[in-house]
C-alpha positions as CSV (number, residue, x, y, z in Angstrom):
1,M,122.4,57.9,188.7
2,A,123.8,56.0,185.7
3,K,122.8,55.3,181.9
4,I,122.9,51.3,181.4
5,L,122.5,49.0,178.3
6,L,121.6,45.5,180.1
7,V,122.0,43.1,177.0
8,E,120.2,39.6,178.0
9,D,118.5,37.4,176.0
10,S,116.3,36.1,178.3
11,P,113.3,38.2,179.4
12,T,113.1,36.4,182.7
13,Q,116.5,37.3,183.5
14,A,116.6,41.0,181.7
15,A,113.5,42.0,184.0
16,M,115.5,40.5,187.5
17,Y,119.0,42.1,186.3
18,S,117.0,45.4,185.0
19,S,115.1,45.1,188.5
20,Y,118.0,45.3,190.7
21,L,119.8,47.9,188.3
22,E,116.7,50.1,188.6
23,Q,116.5,50.1,192.4
24,E,119.7,51.6,192.5
25,G,118.4,54.5,191.2
26,H,120.1,53.3,187.8
27,E,118.1,53.7,184.2
28,V,118.1,50.9,182.2
29,V,117.8,50.1,178.5
30,C,117.2,45.8,178.0
31,V,117.7,44.3,174.8
32,G,117.6,40.8,173.6
33,L,120.1,40.8,170.4
34,G,123.4,41.4,169.6
35,Q,122.6,44.1,166.7
36,Q,119.7,45.6,169.3
37,A,123.1,46.4,170.8
38,I,124.8,47.6,168.3
39,D,122.0,49.8,167.2
40,A,121.3,51.8,170.4
41,F,124.9,52.2,170.5
42,S,123.9,55.0,167.6
43,D,120.7,56.7,169.1
44,L,121.8,56.6,172.6
45,K,124.8,57.5,175.3
46,F,125.5,54.7,178.0
47,D,127.5,55.5,181.1
48,L,128.1,51.7,181.0
49,M,126.8,48.3,179.6
50,V,125.9,44.8,181.1
51,L,126.2,42.2,178.0
52,D,125.5,38.2,178.4
53,L,128.1,36.8,176.5
54,K,125.9,34.2,174.7
55,L,123.6,36.0,172.4
56,P,120.9,34.5,170.0
57,D,121.8,36.3,166.8
58,M,126.0,36.5,168.0
59,D,128.2,36.0,170.4
60,G,128.5,39.1,172.6
61,M,132.4,39.8,172.2
62,Q,131.2,40.5,168.4
63,V,129.1,42.9,170.1
64,L,131.9,44.5,171.5
65,Q,134.3,44.2,168.3
66,K,131.1,45.4,166.1
67,I,130.4,49.0,167.7
68,P,130.6,51.6,164.8
69,D,133.8,53.8,164.5
70,G,133.6,57.1,166.3
71,V,131.4,55.9,168.6
72,R,132.1,55.7,172.3
73,R,132.5,51.9,173.7
74,P,130.9,52.3,176.7
75,P,132.1,50.0,180.6
76,T,131.5,47.1,180.5
77,I,130.7,43.8,182.3
78,V,130.2,40.2,180.8
79,L,127.9,37.7,181.8
80,T,128.6,34.2,181.4
81,G,126.4,31.5,182.7
82,N,128.9,28.6,181.2
83,G,131.6,29.3,184.2
84,S,134.3,29.2,181.4
85,V,137.5,31.0,182.1
86,K,138.6,31.5,179.0
87,A,135.3,33.3,178.6
88,A,136.0,35.4,181.1
89,V,140.1,36.1,180.5
90,D,139.1,36.8,176.7
91,A,136.3,39.5,177.5
92,M,138.5,40.7,180.0
93,R,141.8,41.0,177.7
94,A,138.9,43.0,175.3
95,G,138.5,45.2,177.6
96,A,135.6,44.3,179.5
97,L,136.0,45.3,183.4
98,D,134.7,42.2,185.1
99,F,132.7,39.4,184.4
100,L,129.8,37.6,186.6
101,M,128.8,34.8,186.4
102,K,124.8,33.6,185.8
103,P,122.9,33.3,188.0
104,C,124.3,36.7,189.7
105,N,122.4,38.0,192.8
106,G,121.3,41.3,193.2
107,K,123.8,42.5,195.9
108,K,126.5,41.6,193.1
109,L,124.9,42.6,190.6
110,C,124.8,46.1,191.7
111,E,128.6,46.3,193.9
112,T,129.7,45.5,190.3
113,V,128.5,47.9,188.0
114,Q,129.1,50.7,191.3
115,D,132.5,49.5,191.1
116,G,132.9,49.5,187.2
117,L,131.3,53.3,186.8
118,D,133.2,54.4,189.3
119,R,136.8,52.6,188.1
120,L,136.4,54.4,184.1
121,T,133.6,57.2,183.8
122,S,136.4,59.8,184.7
123,E,136.7,62.1,182.0
124,P,140.9,61.9,181.6
125,G,142.5,64.5,183.7
126,T,139.4,65.4,186.4
127,S,138.4,63.9,189.4
128,D,137.7,64.3,193.0
129,Q,140.5,66.1,194.5
130,V,141.5,68.1,197.6
131,Q,141.0,71.4,197.5
132,S,140.9,74.2,199.9
133,S,138.5,77.7,199.5
134,D,139.7,81.1,199.8
135,N,137.4,80.7,203.6
136,G,139.6,77.7,204.2
137,A,136.7,75.8,204.4
138,F,137.8,72.4,202.6
139,K,136.1,70.6,200.3
140,L,135.4,68.0,197.5
141,S,135.4,69.2,193.9
142,K,135.9,68.2,190.3
143,R,138.8,70.3,188.2
144,K,140.8,69.5,185.4
145,K,144.0,70.6,187.1
146,G,145.1,69.8,190.9
147,P,147.5,68.3,192.5
148,S,149.5,65.4,191.1
149,G,149.0,62.6,193.4
150,F,146.3,63.3,195.2
151,L,143.4,62.2,193.4
152,G,140.5,59.4,194.1
153,Q,137.3,58.7,193.0
154,S,137.1,55.4,195.0
155,P,135.0,54.3,198.5
156,A,139.1,54.1,200.2
157,M,139.8,57.5,198.5
158,N,136.8,59.3,199.8
159,N,136.9,57.9,203.6
160,V,140.1,59.4,203.3
161,F,138.5,63.0,201.9
162,S,135.9,62.8,204.3
163,L,138.8,62.2,207.4
164,I,140.4,65.2,206.7
165,E,137.7,67.5,206.1
166,N,136.7,66.6,210.0
167,A,140.1,66.6,210.9
168,A,141.5,69.8,209.3
169,K,139.1,72.7,211.4
170,S,140.7,70.9,214.6
171,N,143.9,70.9,216.4
172,A,144.2,67.6,217.7
173,S,147.4,65.8,216.4
174,I,147.1,63.3,213.6
175,F,149.2,60.1,212.8
176,V,148.8,59.1,209.5
177,T,149.8,55.3,208.8
178,G,150.2,53.1,205.3
179,E,152.4,51.6,203.2
180,S,155.4,53.8,201.2
181,G,154.4,55.6,198.5
182,T,150.5,56.0,199.8
183,G,150.9,59.7,199.4
184,K,151.2,60.5,203.4
185,E,152.9,63.4,202.8
186,L,150.2,64.5,200.4
187,C,147.3,64.0,203.2
188,A,148.9,65.9,205.9
189,Q,149.5,68.6,203.6
190,A,145.8,68.6,202.5
191,I,145.3,69.1,206.4
192,H,147.4,71.5,206.2
193,K,146.0,73.2,203.6
194,A,142.6,73.1,204.4
195,G,142.6,74.1,208.2
196,H,142.9,77.5,209.8
197,R,146.8,77.4,209.9
198,S,146.8,77.1,205.8
199,N,148.6,80.8,206.0
200,G,151.1,78.9,208.6
201,P,154.6,77.1,207.9
202,F,154.0,73.4,207.0
203,I,157.8,72.2,207.7
204,A,158.3,68.2,207.0
205,L,161.0,66.3,208.8
206,N,161.7,62.8,207.9
207,C,163.1,61.0,210.8
208,A,164.2,58.1,208.2
209,A,166.8,59.7,206.4
210,I,168.3,62.1,209.0
211,P,171.3,61.5,210.7
212,R,170.7,60.2,214.6
213,E,173.0,62.7,215.8
214,L,171.6,65.2,214.0
215,M,167.8,65.0,214.7
216,E,167.7,66.8,218.3
217,S,169.5,69.5,216.4
218,E,166.9,69.3,213.5
219,V,163.6,69.5,215.8
220,F,164.4,72.2,218.5
221,G,168.2,73.5,216.8
222,H,171.4,74.9,217.7
223,R,173.8,77.3,219.3
224,K,176.8,78.1,218.0
225,G,179.6,75.8,220.0
226,A,177.3,73.6,221.5
227,F,178.7,70.3,219.9
228,T,182.0,70.4,217.4
229,G,180.6,70.9,213.8
230,A,178.5,73.9,215.2
231,I,180.0,77.4,213.7
232,Q,176.8,79.1,213.9
233,D,173.6,79.5,215.8
234,R,170.4,77.4,214.0
235,E,167.3,77.8,214.2
236,G,165.2,74.4,214.2
237,A,161.8,72.9,212.7
238,A,160.4,73.9,215.9
239,S,161.1,77.4,215.9
240,L,159.9,77.2,211.8
241,A,157.0,75.5,212.5
242,D,155.7,78.1,214.6
243,G,152.6,79.5,213.9
244,G,151.8,76.5,211.3
245,T,152.0,72.1,211.4
246,L,155.0,70.5,212.0
247,F,155.0,67.3,209.9
248,L,157.0,64.2,211.5
249,D,157.6,61.6,208.8
250,E,158.4,58.3,209.5
251,L,158.2,59.1,213.1
252,C,159.1,55.5,214.5
253,E,161.8,55.3,213.4
254,M,163.2,58.3,216.0
255,D,165.5,57.8,218.4
256,L,163.7,56.9,222.0
257,D,165.8,59.3,224.2
258,L,164.8,62.0,222.2
259,Q,160.8,61.1,221.4
260,A,161.2,61.8,225.0
261,K,161.9,65.3,224.4
262,L,159.6,65.4,222.0
263,L,156.8,64.1,224.1
264,R,157.0,67.2,226.5
265,F,158.2,69.4,223.9
266,I,154.0,68.5,222.8
267,Q,152.6,68.4,226.3
268,T,154.4,72.0,227.1
269,G,155.0,73.3,224.0
270,T,158.2,74.5,224.9
271,Y,161.7,73.4,224.4
272,K,165.4,74.3,224.4
273,R,168.1,74.7,222.2
274,I,171.1,72.5,222.7
275,G,173.2,74.6,224.2
276,D,171.0,77.1,225.5
277,G,170.1,77.8,229.0
278,H,166.7,79.0,228.4
279,E,163.4,77.4,227.5
280,R,160.9,79.2,224.2
281,E,157.3,78.8,223.5
282,T,155.8,77.8,220.0
283,D,152.5,77.2,218.9
284,I,152.3,73.9,216.7
285,R,149.9,71.6,215.1
286,F,151.7,68.1,215.3
287,L,150.8,65.6,212.4
288,C,153.1,62.4,212.2
289,A,152.7,59.8,209.6
290,T,154.6,55.7,209.5
291,N,154.9,52.7,207.2
292,R,155.3,50.5,210.3
293,D,152.0,49.0,212.2
294,P,152.6,51.9,215.5
295,M,150.8,49.7,217.7
296,E,153.7,46.7,217.2
297,E,156.2,49.1,217.8
298,V,155.1,50.0,220.7
299,R,155.0,46.3,221.9
300,Q,158.2,46.1,220.9
301,K,159.9,48.7,222.7
302,R,160.7,50.7,220.1
303,F,158.0,53.2,220.5
304,R,157.3,54.7,223.4
305,E,153.4,54.5,224.5
306,D,152.6,57.3,226.2
307,L,153.6,59.2,222.4
308,Y,151.7,57.2,220.9
309,Y,149.0,58.7,222.9
310,R,149.5,61.4,222.9
311,L,150.0,61.8,219.1
312,H,147.3,59.0,217.9
313,V,144.1,61.1,218.5
314,I,143.5,61.0,215.0
315,P,144.6,58.1,213.1
316,I,144.3,58.1,209.2
317,E,145.4,55.4,207.3
318,M,146.1,55.8,203.5
319,P,144.7,53.0,201.1
320,A,147.7,51.1,198.9
321,L,146.9,51.9,195.7
322,R,145.8,47.9,195.2
323,E,142.8,48.7,197.5
324,R,141.8,51.8,195.3
325,R,141.2,49.8,191.9
326,G,138.9,52.3,190.5
327,D,142.0,55.3,191.0
328,I,144.6,53.5,189.0
329,I,143.6,54.9,185.5
330,V,142.8,58.3,186.6
331,L,145.7,58.6,188.2
332,A,147.9,56.9,185.2
333,K,145.7,59.5,183.0
334,R,147.5,62.8,185.3
335,F,150.8,60.9,185.4
336,L,150.5,61.6,181.9
337,E,149.0,64.5,180.9
338,D,151.5,65.8,183.3
339,F,154.5,64.4,182.5
340,S,154.1,64.3,178.2
341,A,154.0,68.1,178.8
342,M,157.2,68.0,180.5
343,E,158.7,66.0,177.8
344,N,156.9,68.4,175.3
345,K,155.7,64.8,173.6
346,Q,152.5,64.0,172.3
347,F,150.2,61.1,174.0
348,D,146.9,59.9,173.9
349,G,145.9,57.4,176.8
350,F,146.1,54.0,177.3
351,D,145.1,51.1,174.8
352,D,143.1,48.6,176.4
353,K,145.0,45.5,176.9
354,C,147.3,48.5,178.6
355,R,144.6,49.3,180.7
356,L,144.3,45.8,182.4
357,Q,147.6,45.6,182.7
358,L,147.6,48.7,184.8
359,D,144.5,47.8,186.4
360,T,145.5,44.2,188.0
361,Y,148.8,45.0,188.5
362,T,149.4,44.8,192.5
363,W,151.8,48.1,192.4
364,P,153.8,46.9,196.4
365,G,155.2,50.3,195.3
366,N,152.2,51.7,195.2
367,V,151.1,55.6,193.7
368,R,154.9,56.2,193.5
369,E,155.6,53.4,191.6
370,L,153.1,53.7,189.4
371,Q,154.3,57.7,188.7
372,N,157.7,56.4,188.0
373,I,156.3,53.6,185.3
374,I,153.9,56.4,183.7
375,Q,157.9,58.8,183.8
376,H,159.9,55.7,182.1
377,V,156.9,55.3,179.1
378,V,157.2,58.5,178.6
379,V,160.3,59.6,178.3
380,M,161.7,56.0,176.6
381,N,159.0,56.4,173.6
382,P,158.3,58.9,171.0
383,G,153.9,59.2,172.0
384,G,150.9,57.5,170.5
385,I,148.7,55.1,171.9
386,I,150.0,52.8,174.9
387,T,150.5,49.7,174.8
388,P,151.8,46.8,177.0
389,E,155.0,46.0,175.1
390,M,155.2,50.4,175.5
391,L,155.5,49.5,179.8
392,P,159.2,48.2,181.6
393,A,158.7,44.7,183.5
394,P,157.5,43.2,185.1
395,L,154.2,45.1,184.0
396,N,154.9,44.3,179.8
397,K,154.8,40.7,181.2
398,P,150.9,39.0,179.6
399,V,148.1,38.9,182.2
400,Q,146.6,35.3,182.5
401,S,144.1,33.7,184.5
402,L,145.7,31.7,188.2
403,L,143.3,28.0,187.5
404,H,144.1,28.9,183.5
405,Q,147.9,28.7,184.6
406,S,148.0,26.2,187.5
407,L,146.3,24.0,184.8
408,S,148.5,24.0,181.5
409,T,150.3,20.8,183.6
410,T,149.3,18.1,184.6
411,S,152.2,18.0,187.1
412,H,151.3,19.8,190.5
413,G,155.5,19.9,192.0
414,D,156.8,21.2,188.6
415,S,158.1,24.7,189.6
416,Q,157.0,26.5,186.2
417,S,153.5,26.0,187.4
418,Q,154.1,27.3,190.5
419,N,156.4,30.0,189.3
420,A,153.7,30.4,186.6
421,M,150.7,30.5,189.8
422,G,152.7,33.1,192.3
423,T,153.4,35.7,188.9
424,V,149.5,35.2,188.5
425,D,148.3,36.4,191.6
426,N,150.1,39.1,191.7
427,S,148.4,40.1,188.7
428,L,145.2,39.0,188.0
429,D,143.8,39.1,191.8
430,H,139.9,40.4,191.3
431,L,138.9,38.4,188.4
432,L,139.6,35.0,191.0
433,V,138.3,37.1,194.0
434,R,135.1,35.5,194.4
435,P,132.7,33.5,196.0
436,M,134.3,29.2,196.0
437,E,131.2,27.6,194.5
438,E,132.5,29.5,191.4
439,L,136.5,29.2,191.4
440,E,135.2,25.2,191.4
441,I,133.0,26.2,188.8
442,L,135.6,27.7,186.9
443,A,138.2,25.1,187.5
444,I,136.2,22.1,186.5
445,D,134.8,23.8,183.2
446,A,138.7,24.2,182.2
447,A,139.8,20.8,183.2
448,I,137.5,19.2,181.4
449,R,139.0,21.2,178.2
450,K,141.8,20.6,178.8
451,F,141.4,16.9,178.7
452,D,138.7,17.3,175.6
453,G,135.9,16.8,177.2
454,N,137.2,13.3,179.0
455,V,135.9,13.8,182.4
456,T,137.9,11.1,184.3
457,R,141.1,13.0,183.1
458,A,139.8,15.9,184.2
459,A,138.6,14.8,187.8
460,R,142.3,13.0,188.2
461,A,143.8,16.5,187.7
462,L,141.7,18.0,190.0
463,E,142.1,15.4,192.6
464,I,138.8,14.6,192.9
465,S,136.2,12.0,191.9
466,T,133.8,12.2,188.9
467,S,130.7,12.0,190.5
468,S,131.5,14.9,191.9
469,I,132.4,17.7,189.1
470,Y,128.6,15.8,188.2
471,R,127.2,16.6,191.1
472,K,128.6,20.2,191.2
473,K,127.8,20.9,187.7
474,K,124.4,19.5,188.4
475,S,124.0,21.3,191.6
476,W,125.2,24.6,189.0
477,A,122.2,24.5,186.9
478,E,119.6,23.7,189.5
479,K,120.5,26.7,191.1
480,S,120.0,29.2,188.2
481,G,116.1,28.2,189.2
482,I,115.5,29.6,185.6
483,A,114.7,27.2,182.3
484,D,115.6,29.7,179.8
485,A,119.0,30.1,181.0
486,P,121.8,29.9,178.5
């Protein structure tokens, strides 16, 4: 699966962690000193490094700094045994993908390693993409070039690709849901291209962008003189999509009266243009999408229940960008290539801090927002390595730990602290999403350091007793179960 360098000076823990990773099929090279790790880089190429921050000969951070020039530093996951907030944040700022508190169980270690491999091992411009072969069969393939925006190698996107593969082979109606900017229309286009209607037309209608009084004409067409302004015959989407696919985006915005006509159109395959006296037949596959919860729209009587069940045969949910962390850098690199070519500029990628900013932002605008951010950077800068200062707000703000921020003041009612907490909660979510026991240790450690080792003041700031601090730290030490754990 992957070649992993494990830097761990405890023989017992090294054997245990190696065993966990080897059971997953990885090849593990284990060393116990920082200098041995540095030497190993000269002879071997590793896909990922798991690095203990406390080594006998040097600090783990020094290992990262002393890697020889010209030698590729693999994605790194750091191990910390003292629950230090500062050590964790410093490691993340230095370019580490994630950190694990020791002792860590096998499942957590393997999941974090796999996530690291998924996130940063792709070469720029290369990723799993939806591709339709010459015979119409759907497949996932490695390509240097492809449709920008519909890239992905995260588990969430692999699931979408699998659904597309199965759905494309049928004529069943498909309901795509997801937040704005997640690529719902790209998903619909991929289904069309991978299906047997790929040689037919793909007609897309945005139901939210068309005025209500014009929607019926846009869908079914009209005859000349059918209404004021109808100065000539006009074919609608129903005619234009014959033999192909009709994609109705933001379908829940459609008027209820027109929803009834659409339902009959789907059921019978026939329709009338406005002003026509005869029905027409058409052969269409229906795909639709919405950024709302369609079932909630049904409950609120804004969307017809019978239309919902007619169209909701195969649901596909497009994941938000914050749910597919492994794809953020892949997409950013691809957009950087595209816009650099468009603007005739030379950019050489992102520095480690910039990658961290991109990877930890919550992306409320999803892929569309990421695309706009990268375009802004390319247009407004001459080229070179992209740094955090080149990013527009709010991404140009430094990434900080929620615990580090919240403990920077002793006043829980301080509005500055509350604002800082809100900002950080949107920037470093994955650092905080870990077992509550670990977060307790992180908070206790940060409080003790803040008050220069005064446990009483730390306990008062955390609103717990001093005995609770001692008990929790003792419990954590006992759970390590390994005498030579650092």
